[in-house]
ZAZA-373839 format. One record per residue (C-alpha): x, y, z. Coordinates in Angstrom, 3 decimals. Layout:
BEGIN
{{X; Y; Z}}
...
This chain:
BEGIN
{{56.394; -112.326; -41.581}}
{{57.064; -109.377; -39.560}}
{{55.119; -106.123; -39.985}}
{{56.170; -104.223; -42.955}}
{{55.789; -100.187; -42.733}}
{{57.714; -99.477; -45.956}}
{{57.540; -100.460; -49.255}}
{{61.532; -100.098; -49.760}}
{{64.470; -99.350; -47.753}}
{{64.733; -95.973; -46.588}}
{{67.796; -94.389; -47.177}}
{{68.732; -90.865; -46.093}}
{{69.219; -89.317; -42.753}}
{{69.201; -86.019; -40.867}}
{{68.576; -82.948; -43.031}}
{{68.850; -79.446; -41.550}}
{{68.183; -77.158; -44.439}}
{{67.234; -74.242; -41.899}}
{{71.102; -73.981; -41.153}}
{{71.733; -73.013; -44.724}}
{{70.819; -70.219; -47.420}}
{{68.127; -71.234; -49.673}}
{{70.377; -71.705; -52.725}}
{{72.069; -74.428; -50.901}}
{{68.812; -76.406; -50.820}}
{{68.627; -76.966; -54.721}}
{{72.101; -78.242; -54.773}}
{{71.499; -80.768; -52.154}}
{{68.624; -82.122; -53.840}}
{{70.874; -82.487; -56.829}}
{{73.838; -84.291; -55.047}}
{{71.277; -86.438; -53.045}}
{{69.486; -87.586; -55.905}}
{{72.862; -88.977; -57.206}}
{{73.354; -91.126; -54.026}}
{{69.735; -92.521; -54.332}}
{{68.668; -91.097; -51.070}}
{{64.855; -91.212; -50.915}}
{{64.263; -90.097; -47.046}}
{{65.061; -86.991; -44.828}}
{{64.732; -86.475; -41.077}}
{{63.892; -82.797; -40.566}}
{{62.745; -80.440; -37.949}}
{{64.797; -82.330; -35.026}}
{{65.889; -79.129; -33.424}}
{{63.916; -76.130; -34.907}}
{{61.671; -75.287; -32.056}}
{{63.458; -71.985; -31.505}}
{{62.649; -71.088; -35.529}}
{{59.027; -72.501; -35.262}}
{{58.257; -70.444; -32.031}}
{{60.304; -67.537; -31.782}}
{{58.285; -66.245; -28.859}}
{{55.652; -67.465; -26.306}}
{{52.689; -66.350; -28.448}}
{{54.175; -66.462; -31.990}}
{{54.666; -69.347; -34.374}}
{{56.069; -69.322; -37.786}}
{{55.848; -72.484; -40.191}}
{{56.629; -70.684; -43.382}}
{{60.147; -72.294; -43.725}}
{{59.087; -75.746; -42.706}}
{{56.399; -75.378; -45.296}}
{{58.960; -74.360; -47.865}}
{{61.412; -77.678; -46.896}}
{{58.471; -80.108; -46.860}}
{{57.211; -78.852; -50.083}}
{{60.832; -79.053; -51.551}}
{{61.008; -82.514; -50.500}}
{{57.617; -83.414; -51.671}}
{{58.285; -82.432; -55.151}}
{{61.421; -84.466; -54.979}}
{{59.311; -87.537; -53.496}}
{{61.131; -87.980; -50.491}}
{{59.732; -89.915; -47.515}}
{{59.609; -87.552; -44.723}}
{{60.383; -88.428; -41.283}}
{{59.101; -85.415; -39.328}}
{{60.703; -84.443; -36.016}}
{{58.646; -82.649; -33.354}}
{{61.704; -80.161; -32.441}}
{{61.064; -80.841; -28.606}}
{{64.988; -81.870; -27.851}}
{{66.144; -78.434; -27.230}}
{{64.472; -75.484; -25.659}}
{{64.348; -72.016; -27.066}}
{{66.142; -69.435; -24.876}}
{{63.195; -67.287; -24.371}}
{{61.560; -70.083; -22.539}}
{{64.506; -70.993; -20.469}}
{{64.701; -67.301; -19.707}}
{{60.961; -66.631; -18.779}}
{{60.101; -70.036; -17.238}}
{{63.021; -71.295; -15.327}}
{{61.072; -74.290; -14.228}}
{{62.046; -75.830; -17.448}}
{{65.591; -75.865; -16.576}}
{{66.902; -79.162; -14.836}}
{{68.572; -79.506; -11.498}}
{{71.655; -81.904; -11.813}}
{{72.669; -84.572; -9.518}}
{{75.188; -82.159; -7.530}}
{{71.924; -80.004; -7.045}}
{{73.038; -77.150; -9.391}}
{{70.241; -75.406; -11.150}}
{{71.032; -75.440; -14.935}}
{{70.696; -72.172; -17.275}}
{{69.834; -72.567; -20.944}}
{{72.261; -74.507; -23.055}}
{{73.309; -77.788; -24.763}}
{{70.094; -80.042; -25.703}}
{{67.936; -82.700; -24.002}}
{{67.982; -80.388; -21.280}}
{{64.420; -79.927; -20.098}}
{{62.859; -80.708; -17.157}}
{{60.548; -83.827; -17.869}}
{{58.154; -82.733; -14.886}}
{{58.034; -79.051; -15.765}}
{{54.416; -77.716; -16.142}}
{{55.704; -75.171; -18.419}}
{{57.738; -77.563; -20.589}}
{{54.718; -79.980; -20.856}}
{{52.437; -77.036; -22.123}}
{{54.702; -75.409; -24.302}}
{{55.622; -78.725; -26.008}}
{{51.862; -80.038; -26.096}}
{{50.697; -76.711; -27.854}}
{{53.794; -77.128; -30.324}}
{{52.941; -80.561; -31.285}}
{{49.254; -80.097; -31.626}}
{{50.003; -77.472; -34.228}}
{{52.547; -79.534; -36.185}}
{{50.093; -82.646; -36.184}}
{{47.247; -80.266; -37.320}}
{{49.404; -79.029; -40.203}}
{{51.242; -81.889; -41.499}}
{{49.301; -84.710; -39.982}}
{{47.801; -85.778; -43.258}}
{{50.588; -85.086; -45.311}}
{{51.159; -88.008; -47.836}}
{{54.962; -87.795; -47.631}}
{{55.128; -87.629; -43.993}}
{{55.811; -91.461; -43.311}}
{{57.026; -91.261; -39.693}}
{{56.957; -89.024; -36.529}}
{{60.183; -88.474; -34.879}}
{{59.427; -87.393; -31.416}}
{{62.187; -85.258; -29.626}}
{{65.499; -86.973; -30.056}}
{{67.722; -89.340; -28.006}}
{{65.839; -88.779; -24.638}}
{{68.289; -89.002; -21.895}}
{{69.394; -87.500; -18.705}}
{{67.880; -87.001; -15.144}}
{{66.432; -84.053; -13.140}}
{{66.236; -83.628; -9.275}}
{{64.338; -80.314; -9.051}}
{{61.545; -79.620; -7.040}}
{{58.769; -80.414; -9.545}}
{{60.454; -83.829; -10.009}}
{{60.685; -84.069; -6.095}}
{{56.770; -83.615; -5.950}}
{{56.116; -85.939; -8.834}}
{{58.096; -88.532; -7.509}}
{{56.229; -88.292; -4.370}}
{{52.992; -88.987; -6.186}}
{{54.647; -91.737; -8.376}}
{{55.721; -93.484; -4.854}}
{{52.507; -93.208; -3.405}}
{{50.675; -94.407; -6.276}}
{{52.952; -97.598; -6.313}}
{{53.153; -98.411; -2.508}}
{{49.679; -96.705; -1.268}}
{{51.179; -96.433; 2.417}}
{{54.226; -94.996; 3.909}}
{{54.636; -98.363; 5.892}}
{{54.816; -100.194; 2.510}}
{{57.630; -97.512; 1.441}}
{{59.475; -97.759; 4.563}}
{{59.533; -101.763; 4.274}}
{{60.537; -101.651; 0.722}}
{{63.323; -99.085; 0.817}}
{{64.361; -100.739; 4.144}}
{{64.291; -97.369; 5.795}}
{{64.817; -98.462; 9.374}}
{{68.450; -98.728; 8.334}}
{{70.406; -95.862; 9.689}}
{{67.295; -94.613; 11.137}}
{{65.857; -93.372; 7.970}}
{{62.216; -93.922; 8.609}}
{{59.930; -91.894; 6.889}}
{{56.975; -90.206; 8.689}}
{{55.286; -88.490; 5.934}}
{{55.419; -88.597; 2.291}}
{{57.065; -85.070; 2.383}}
{{60.085; -86.824; 4.004}}
{{60.838; -88.440; 0.519}}
{{63.532; -86.503; -1.450}}
{{65.168; -87.433; -4.474}}
{{68.434; -89.321; -4.182}}
{{70.826; -86.946; -5.631}}
{{74.205; -85.741; -3.949}}
{{72.384; -83.615; -1.563}}
{{70.464; -86.497; -0.209}}
{{70.804; -90.237; -0.343}}
{{72.624; -90.504; -3.722}}
{{76.387; -91.071; -3.933}}
{{77.152; -91.645; -7.639}}
{{75.636; -93.318; -10.769}}
{{76.880; -96.863; -9.281}}
{{76.364; -96.498; -5.665}}
{{73.588; -95.364; -3.310}}
{{72.945; -95.159; 0.473}}
{{69.347; -96.880; -0.102}}
{{69.346; -98.673; -3.496}}
{{65.766; -99.147; -3.267}}
{{65.109; -95.695; -3.273}}
{{67.748; -94.916; -5.969}}
{{66.353; -97.538; -8.362}}
{{62.591; -96.411; -7.791}}
{{63.961; -92.821; -8.810}}
{{65.408; -94.548; -11.889}}
{{62.160; -96.097; -12.677}}
{{60.287; -92.704; -12.081}}
{{62.715; -90.796; -14.156}}
{{62.182; -93.236; -16.945}}
{{58.507; -92.894; -16.515}}
{{58.765; -89.185; -16.386}}
{{60.508; -88.905; -19.864}}
{{58.204; -91.565; -21.426}}
{{55.330; -89.532; -20.087}}
{{56.608; -86.726; -22.139}}
{{56.991; -88.791; -25.152}}
{{53.378; -90.190; -24.680}}
{{51.931; -86.659; -24.359}}
{{53.406; -85.724; -27.716}}
{{52.250; -88.910; -29.259}}
{{48.831; -88.003; -27.715}}
{{48.652; -84.947; -29.670}}
{{49.675; -86.260; -32.893}}
{{46.914; -88.753; -32.719}}
{{44.302; -86.060; -32.348}}
{{44.880; -85.285; -36.047}}
{{46.834; -88.306; -37.481}}
{{45.592; -91.850; -36.343}}
{{47.966; -94.166; -38.478}}
{{51.359; -92.385; -39.212}}
{{53.893; -94.298; -37.170}}
{{55.380; -92.582; -34.170}}
{{58.765; -93.400; -33.133}}
{{62.070; -91.767; -31.125}}
{{65.517; -92.741; -31.517}}
{{67.157; -94.959; -28.779}}
{{70.817; -95.435; -27.798}}
{{71.387; -99.158; -27.553}}
{{71.885; -100.430; -24.019}}
{{71.621; -96.776; -22.604}}
{{71.284; -97.224; -19.023}}
{{69.017; -94.347; -17.743}}
{{65.668; -95.507; -19.757}}
{{63.722; -98.898; -19.532}}
{{63.622; -99.571; -23.071}}
{{61.447; -102.567; -22.997}}
{{58.842; -100.185; -21.307}}
{{59.346; -97.306; -23.876}}
{{59.017; -99.776; -26.740}}
{{55.368; -100.625; -26.085}}
{{54.503; -96.902; -26.772}}
{{56.640; -96.874; -30.011}}
{{55.012; -98.197; -33.161}}
{{58.535; -99.191; -33.944}}
{{62.008; -99.026; -32.659}}
{{64.608; -96.685; -34.114}}
{{68.055; -96.054; -32.892}}
{{71.462; -94.492; -33.226}}
{{74.437; -96.911; -33.801}}
{{77.952; -95.160; -33.238}}
{{80.582; -97.895; -32.624}}
{{84.113; -96.369; -32.054}}
{{87.073; -97.543; -34.212}}
{{87.674; -100.081; -31.630}}
{{84.098; -101.539; -30.845}}
{{84.077; -105.371; -31.060}}
{{81.849; -106.517; -33.793}}
{{80.043; -108.743; -31.355}}
{{79.167; -105.598; -29.341}}
{{77.498; -103.801; -32.426}}
{{75.750; -106.793; -33.096}}
{{74.348; -107.299; -29.403}}
{{73.188; -103.603; -29.698}}
{{71.241; -104.181; -32.781}}
{{69.896; -107.630; -31.292}}
{{68.517; -105.657; -28.605}}
{{66.866; -103.029; -30.392}}
{{65.206; -105.825; -32.420}}
{{64.231; -107.465; -29.199}}
{{62.712; -104.424; -27.696}}
{{59.320; -105.126; -29.949}}
{{59.825; -108.937; -29.537}}
{{61.822; -109.443; -33.042}}
{{59.950; -106.659; -34.908}}
{{62.330; -104.785; -37.508}}
{{63.876; -101.653; -36.510}}
{{64.859; -98.406; -38.054}}
{{68.579; -97.220; -37.917}}
{{68.028; -93.644; -37.382}}
{{71.604; -92.446; -37.347}}
{{74.938; -93.701; -38.138}}
{{77.801; -91.692; -39.537}}
{{79.241; -91.972; -43.232}}
{{82.630; -91.723; -41.867}}
{{83.848; -90.326; -38.558}}
{{82.457; -89.070; -35.522}}
{{83.126; -85.764; -33.782}}
{{82.422; -86.791; -29.985}}
{{84.639; -89.745; -29.065}}
{{88.170; -89.542; -27.896}}
{{89.593; -90.778; -31.130}}
{{87.447; -89.956; -34.223}}
{{89.136; -92.319; -36.761}}
{{87.960; -92.372; -40.515}}
{{86.024; -95.465; -41.576}}
{{88.210; -97.355; -43.987}}
{{87.280; -97.764; -47.462}}
{{84.306; -100.211; -47.350}}
{{83.653; -100.264; -43.874}}
{{80.490; -98.094; -43.875}}
{{78.893; -100.291; -46.393}}
{{79.862; -103.558; -44.422}}
{{78.356; -102.019; -41.117}}
{{75.401; -100.945; -42.988}}
{{74.574; -104.563; -44.055}}
{{75.651; -105.815; -40.393}}
{{72.805; -103.589; -39.231}}
{{70.351; -104.968; -42.018}}
{{71.286; -108.509; -41.227}}
{{70.192; -108.052; -37.501}}
{{67.004; -106.507; -38.326}}
{{67.065; -102.932; -39.636}}
{{64.697; -102.000; -42.535}}
{{66.334; -98.491; -43.088}}
{{69.790; -97.156; -43.262}}
{{70.323; -93.525; -42.408}}
{{72.927; -91.082; -41.479}}
{{73.806; -88.128; -39.255}}
{{74.263; -85.988; -41.320}}
{{73.269; -85.399; -44.919}}
{{75.341; -81.982; -44.978}}
{{78.056; -81.098; -42.660}}
{{77.386; -78.417; -40.305}}
{{79.435; -75.296; -40.561}}
{{80.039; -74.576; -36.908}}
{{79.394; -75.605; -33.254}}
{{80.128; -78.971; -31.702}}
{{79.222; -81.324; -34.607}}
{{81.193; -79.341; -37.406}}
{{83.452; -82.260; -37.539}}
{{80.807; -85.011; -37.680}}
{{80.908; -86.796; -40.939}}
{{78.255; -86.153; -43.468}}
{{77.097; -87.209; -46.850}}
{{78.159; -83.857; -48.071}}
{{81.403; -82.582; -46.769}}
{{82.519; -78.964; -46.271}}
{{84.110; -78.854; -49.551}}
{{80.240; -78.807; -50.770}}
{{80.272; -81.153; -53.800}}
{{80.123; -84.935; -54.365}}
{{83.526; -85.834; -55.644}}
{{84.661; -87.256; -52.340}}
{{85.410; -90.731; -51.476}}
{{82.604; -90.768; -48.647}}
{{80.019; -89.673; -51.159}}
{{80.924; -92.331; -53.735}}
{{80.537; -94.897; -51.050}}
{{77.280; -93.375; -50.070}}
{{75.900; -93.498; -53.493}}
{{77.346; -96.897; -54.003}}
{{75.419; -98.243; -51.282}}
{{72.396; -96.348; -52.048}}
{{72.188; -97.931; -55.597}}
{{72.480; -101.554; -53.819}}
{{69.851; -100.821; -51.381}}
{{67.388; -99.429; -54.085}}
{{67.891; -102.796; -56.215}}
{{66.750; -104.866; -53.190}}
{{63.737; -103.057; -53.002}}
{{61.464; -104.479; -50.360}}
{{63.032; -108.184; -50.389}}
{{63.882; -107.448; -46.677}}
{{61.237; -105.242; -45.256}}
{{60.048; -106.852; -42.302}}
{{61.954; -110.149; -42.398}}
{{62.612; -111.727; -39.068}}
{{65.542; -113.397; -37.324}}
{{65.007; -117.239; -36.838}}
{{66.777; -117.602; -33.249}}
{{66.161; -120.199; -30.860}}
{{68.341; -118.582; -28.238}}
{{67.287; -115.854; -25.904}}
{{69.310; -113.814; -23.694}}
{{67.493; -112.203; -20.991}}
{{68.173; -108.402; -20.609}}
{{66.247; -106.347; -17.828}}
{{66.964; -102.723; -16.967}}
{{65.670; -103.220; -13.325}}
{{68.802; -105.725; -12.866}}
{{70.794; -103.251; -14.796}}
{{70.383; -100.295; -12.188}}
{{70.163; -102.669; -9.208}}
{{73.164; -104.739; -9.928}}
{{75.236; -101.354; -10.425}}
{{73.862; -99.842; -7.349}}
{{74.522; -102.834; -4.927}}
{{77.357; -101.970; -2.442}}
{{79.719; -105.270; -3.469}}
{{81.125; -107.554; -4.019}}
{{83.169; -105.730; -6.492}}
{{83.435; -102.441; -8.320}}
{{84.538; -104.043; -11.400}}
{{81.213; -105.694; -11.716}}
{{79.012; -104.358; -14.813}}
{{75.681; -105.604; -16.026}}
{{76.186; -105.271; -19.667}}
{{79.558; -106.718; -19.687}}
{{78.440; -109.992; -18.208}}
{{75.591; -110.041; -20.647}}
{{78.132; -109.649; -23.411}}
{{80.210; -112.192; -22.254}}
{{77.323; -114.762; -22.813}}
{{76.171; -112.906; -26.262}}
{{79.737; -113.362; -27.241}}
{{79.767; -117.262; -26.682}}
{{76.961; -117.542; -29.226}}
{{78.278; -114.746; -31.732}}
{{81.783; -116.585; -31.656}}
{{79.615; -119.585; -33.284}}
{{77.418; -117.384; -35.496}}
{{74.429; -118.692; -33.551}}
{{71.394; -116.003; -33.997}}
{{70.218; -114.676; -30.597}}
{{67.050; -112.799; -29.451}}
{{67.626; -110.166; -26.701}}
{{64.335; -111.018; -24.552}}
{{62.499; -109.464; -21.539}}
{{60.893; -110.728; -18.549}}
{{57.371; -110.759; -20.341}}
{{58.774; -112.454; -23.335}}
{{57.131; -116.042; -24.035}}
{{60.048; -117.986; -22.916}}
{{58.677; -121.501; -24.457}}
{{59.769; -119.862; -28.025}}
{{63.551; -120.740; -27.081}}
{{65.199; -123.943; -26.789}}
{{68.058; -122.178; -24.691}}
{{67.506; -119.044; -22.313}}
{{70.850; -117.194; -20.875}}
{{70.177; -115.186; -18.043}}
{{73.778; -113.763; -16.577}}
{{73.588; -111.922; -13.236}}
{{70.041; -112.241; -12.627}}
{{70.553; -110.364; -9.425}}
{{66.889; -109.118; -8.970}}
{{64.014; -111.622; -9.341}}
{{60.908; -110.008; -9.081}}
{{57.521; -111.641; -8.451}}
{{56.476; -114.547; -10.700}}
{{59.840; -114.746; -12.567}}
{{61.122; -117.663; -10.659}}
{{57.897; -119.660; -11.266}}
{{58.144; -118.535; -14.926}}
{{61.728; -120.036; -15.345}}
{{61.068; -123.263; -13.316}}
{{57.821; -123.838; -15.735}}
{{60.148; -123.433; -18.718}}
{{62.848; -125.620; -17.504}}
{{60.151; -128.391; -16.522}}
{{58.797; -128.197; -20.132}}
{{62.319; -129.162; -21.425}}
{{64.186; -125.717; -21.897}}
{{67.820; -125.235; -21.182}}
{{68.158; -122.147; -18.676}}
{{71.746; -120.914; -17.882}}
{{72.358; -118.273; -14.986}}
{{75.592; -117.344; -13.020}}
{{76.882; -115.696; -9.821}}
{{75.062; -112.850; -8.438}}
{{71.626; -114.228; -9.495}}
{{68.585; -114.728; -7.338}}
{{69.749; -112.123; -4.583}}
{{67.132; -109.526; -4.252}}
{{63.460; -108.863; -4.837}}
{{62.100; -105.780; -6.711}}
{{63.201; -103.104; -3.938}}
{{66.712; -104.580; -3.652}}
{{65.986; -106.597; -0.495}}
{{67.508; -109.982; -0.015}}
{{65.673; -112.919; -0.504}}
{{66.213; -114.593; 2.962}}
{{66.725; -118.312; 3.379}}
{{70.137; -118.610; 1.248}}
{{71.299; -117.595; -2.143}}
{{70.194; -117.890; -4.947}}
{{66.838; -117.273; -3.376}}
{{63.626; -118.135; -5.235}}
{{66.059; -119.653; -8.234}}
{{67.485; -122.293; -5.432}}
{{65.056; -124.978; -6.191}}
{{65.254; -124.980; -9.983}}
{{69.283; -124.823; -9.720}}
{{69.616; -127.338; -7.040}}
{{72.449; -125.419; -5.308}}
{{73.105; -123.184; -2.327}}
{{75.690; -120.487; -2.432}}
{{77.225; -119.878; 1.037}}
{{79.847; -116.996; 0.280}}
{{80.754; -114.721; -2.548}}
{{84.437; -113.988; -2.688}}
{{85.839; -110.926; -4.774}}
{{89.128; -111.252; -6.564}}
{{91.282; -108.027; -7.119}}
{{91.823; -107.297; -10.765}}
{{95.173; -109.085; -11.032}}
{{94.025; -112.242; -9.106}}
{{92.922; -115.637; -10.829}}
{{91.456; -118.723; -9.892}}
{{91.030; -122.054; -11.731}}
{{88.302; -123.775; -13.265}}
{{88.841; -127.601; -13.116}}
{{86.409; -129.492; -15.358}}
{{85.176; -132.934; -14.519}}
{{86.484; -135.606; -16.944}}
{{84.929; -135.497; -20.482}}
{{83.163; -132.250; -19.972}}
{{84.820; -129.518; -22.130}}
{{87.801; -129.547; -24.593}}
{{90.471; -128.980; -21.682}}
{{90.775; -129.547; -18.001}}
{{91.577; -126.273; -16.762}}
{{90.580; -122.639; -17.266}}
{{91.101; -119.235; -15.579}}
{{88.392; -117.524; -13.840}}
{{88.390; -113.965; -12.046}}
{{86.222; -111.329; -10.475}}
{{83.970; -113.137; -8.552}}
{{83.859; -116.940; -6.994}}
{{80.644; -118.334; -5.487}}
{{81.307; -120.770; -2.696}}
{{78.321; -123.060; -3.192}}
{{76.871; -126.383; -2.309}}
{{74.880; -128.848; -4.375}}
{{71.230; -129.728; -3.518}}
{{70.567; -132.248; -5.978}}
{{72.871; -130.645; -8.798}}
{{75.401; -132.251; -10.695}}
{{79.006; -130.932; -10.209}}
{{80.443; -130.006; -13.713}}
{{83.487; -128.328; -12.555}}
{{85.232; -127.239; -9.252}}
{{87.781; -124.663; -8.335}}
{{91.381; -125.424; -8.583}}
{{93.010; -123.051; -5.894}}
{{92.739; -121.194; -2.720}}
{{90.867; -122.499; 0.640}}
{{87.590; -123.423; -1.594}}
{{89.776; -125.596; -3.904}}
{{87.551; -128.574; -4.674}}
{{84.205; -126.734; -4.188}}
{{81.687; -126.793; -7.165}}
{{81.713; -123.873; -9.587}}
{{79.878; -125.048; -12.546}}
{{76.745; -127.256; -11.736}}
{{73.898; -128.829; -14.018}}
{{70.414; -129.649; -12.438}}
{{67.829; -131.758; -13.883}}
{{64.354; -130.324; -13.473}}
{{61.346; -131.813; -14.983}}
{{62.230; -132.509; -18.602}}
{{64.855; -129.793; -18.567}}
{{68.188; -128.396; -17.270}}
{{69.334; -125.510; -15.262}}
{{72.901; -124.341; -15.267}}
{{74.754; -122.236; -12.941}}
{{78.344; -120.610; -13.451}}
{{79.605; -119.304; -10.025}}
{{82.304; -117.304; -11.603}}
{{83.628; -115.269; -14.578}}
{{85.420; -117.913; -16.612}}
{{87.632; -117.116; -19.425}}
{{85.810; -116.580; -22.859}}
{{87.182; -119.991; -24.142}}
{{85.278; -121.846; -21.346}}
{{81.986; -119.998; -22.189}}
{{82.234; -120.635; -25.941}}
{{82.824; -124.202; -25.457}}
{{80.198; -124.659; -22.801}}
{{77.515; -122.668; -24.411}}
{{78.495; -124.545; -27.633}}
{{78.109; -127.816; -25.983}}
{{74.337; -126.840; -24.840}}
{{73.580; -125.705; -28.123}}
{{74.610; -128.755; -29.926}}
{{72.625; -130.879; -27.666}}
{{69.567; -128.874; -28.701}}
{{70.227; -129.026; -32.420}}
{{71.124; -125.556; -32.789}}
{{73.595; -124.857; -35.414}}
{{75.760; -121.960; -36.290}}
{{78.797; -121.176; -38.422}}
{{82.028; -122.235; -36.501}}
{{85.625; -121.927; -37.669}}
{{85.079; -118.916; -39.667}}
{{88.020; -116.496; -40.034}}
{{88.376; -113.715; -37.568}}
{{86.470; -110.655; -38.578}}
{{83.929; -112.771; -41.001}}
{{80.175; -112.740; -39.706}}
{{77.057; -114.823; -41.045}}
{{73.800; -113.812; -40.000}}
{{70.372; -114.494; -41.234}}
{{66.786; -113.053; -41.763}}
{{63.803; -115.008; -42.663}}
{{60.660; -113.330; -44.872}}
{{58.043; -116.103; -45.765}}
{{59.925; -119.037; -47.510}}
{{62.977; -117.200; -47.999}}
{{65.757; -116.995; -46.005}}
{{68.638; -114.673; -46.480}}
{{72.104; -115.268; -45.354}}
{{74.466; -112.263; -44.851}}
{{78.424; -113.165; -45.333}}
{{80.140; -110.102; -44.485}}
{{84.021; -109.375; -44.065}}
{{84.557; -106.841; -41.495}}
{{88.242; -106.580; -42.050}}
{{90.925; -104.930; -44.313}}
{{92.101; -108.547; -45.473}}
{{91.060; -110.780; -47.835}}
{{89.247; -113.945; -46.366}}
{{88.440; -117.116; -47.644}}
{{85.421; -119.046; -46.276}}
{{84.103; -122.502; -47.004}}
{{80.263; -122.828; -46.689}}
{{77.413; -125.056; -47.510}}
{{75.921; -122.071; -49.702}}
{{77.099; -123.504; -52.956}}
{{74.527; -122.674; -55.658}}
{{73.010; -119.918; -53.934}}
{{72.494; -116.452; -55.523}}
{{74.325; -113.214; -54.325}}
{{71.432; -110.645; -54.293}}
{{74.152; -107.925; -54.710}}
{{75.528; -109.227; -57.697}}
{{73.266; -111.611; -59.145}}
{{75.755; -114.318; -59.322}}
{{75.880; -117.990; -58.054}}
{{78.351; -118.728; -55.203}}
{{80.628; -121.505; -54.775}}
{{81.416; -123.777; -51.747}}
{{84.611; -121.832; -51.394}}
{{84.447; -118.105; -51.492}}
{{86.774; -115.230; -51.379}}
{{85.819; -112.197; -49.496}}
{{87.450; -108.949; -50.396}}
{{88.027; -106.625; -47.822}}
{{85.013; -105.311; -46.261}}
{{82.909; -107.399; -48.648}}
{{79.540; -108.418; -48.260}}
{{77.260; -111.130; -49.937}}
{{73.542; -111.739; -49.437}}
{{72.818; -115.291; -50.258}}
{{69.312; -116.698; -51.288}}
{{68.682; -120.115; -52.100}}
{{67.627; -120.784; -55.981}}
{{64.361; -122.086; -55.977}}
């Protein structure tokens, strides 16, 4: 059983009473109680109130807020307030303000706006968190520390440049090693001193977020920036631990957010929390993959949903209302994929500024007689009834999908073969092949124990770092099934090509050699022609990238159907030890991937739930001897599902279910086998 941090399902969200008159607070408590809300995240953006000047601190209002919540027996998630700077700090200590990619020095404004390498910021943040931890570290109702908020962004100021030089010297030791790693002989960019190193922004060797003159330099700056912000998190955590040795510490992440290496961050967090904001048209599988990624950051440990909206968002192009029942279904999808909490941004809707039209439990009307509140209250009662039944439950996955931020950065910096190639999109294609068959998946990282999985999918494994090819070979030799694709095995950790032919260090395990890589324009297609009996049909479309490859022991499973490379291999299988290594040399239509991955899963005895109606999802979590199955209808239509769950009990209604089940719009059932 997974680690259990809470005794029940936490239900609540971001609460900002400091933005409201005192008489509103009591009304909030009355209304929240009707919704079975039991937790509040407070003090996230209160630095300006807590420290009105350099040498003045005022905790009186926060004391009052905490006393009120304690009286109501709330679980308190206490923010450290460091996500937005006080105006006096930005004015008196300008080094706290960032310099952006264009080289512009920022002034006070927005949030997530500090320079991570500013000595002034670090000093003030350390003092504030020290005082908060000393004051509230042993408070019985403070159950979680929430450091900062949604860490993000980059800085290219002089302080960052100095810190980057130290980071580079620590990593490479010598200037010769730096020149070699970044291939600085190209364009005559040889470095003669560590002082020659400058951040790769628009004033230097940066081109854009997805282009760089020297990718090795830009990738290292991304690593450095991620480490710099992580050091801010660690600094605050260290101050908390001076006074509070046990209360879990977290910060809210943002799914497949590009700028930060979340696998590295997760090692410093007691548990992962994240903010889920799918748009009105986000595919179900995309939301599911983000949940699975967050669960995978700590090798399957349950996560905290820190934020979702009860209804609409304010910052997307089209902020549609969630249709009646959709919020509930989305909440249970989150739990089904590993959450132990459901929380909202926000509990009371702000009266002004940019988030005034962001949904909330209490709307601007100020009372509970709203559709949104009724849905929140209904869900709250259900979660209260579930108690701790699902807390700490795990996902029984035998399929792992490799996700790696170094690859994310490197693939999207590389100049070629096509501007349309995006890392997360390619990962999503292979995730969808599992999701479409409702097979549980773990999102895994380079340090994961591969032997836990029967099948590992590693799309666009562009950067193969030291020791990874050996780990893959061992996994396949021991009987594992490994699948990778075009643009794999190309470069090392500094974005220098593995010489000797693609796919470099993966060449032996895959049994192929890639000679050329063709890029197709968006309107162009080729064909994948399957060998007889491989899949359900003979021909499928493919697009974007086509590898021209030769076999070196691998079996040809499919060939190209058109162009001058018609008849050349495009999908191969290589028997290696007791296992198989597969290579897909193009971007095939999703139908081919569904059938191919389905075939590999069945060969390993991995069963999902095929032939479900569109918009119906089945997921499971296991706790001890109990395995819970979530049946969710994510549509506004009635659906009928036939399963093997006859006689199981629906925990939400207490009723036994039949083999054929009718699901109402946005219906949810949580099924447990009667013992």
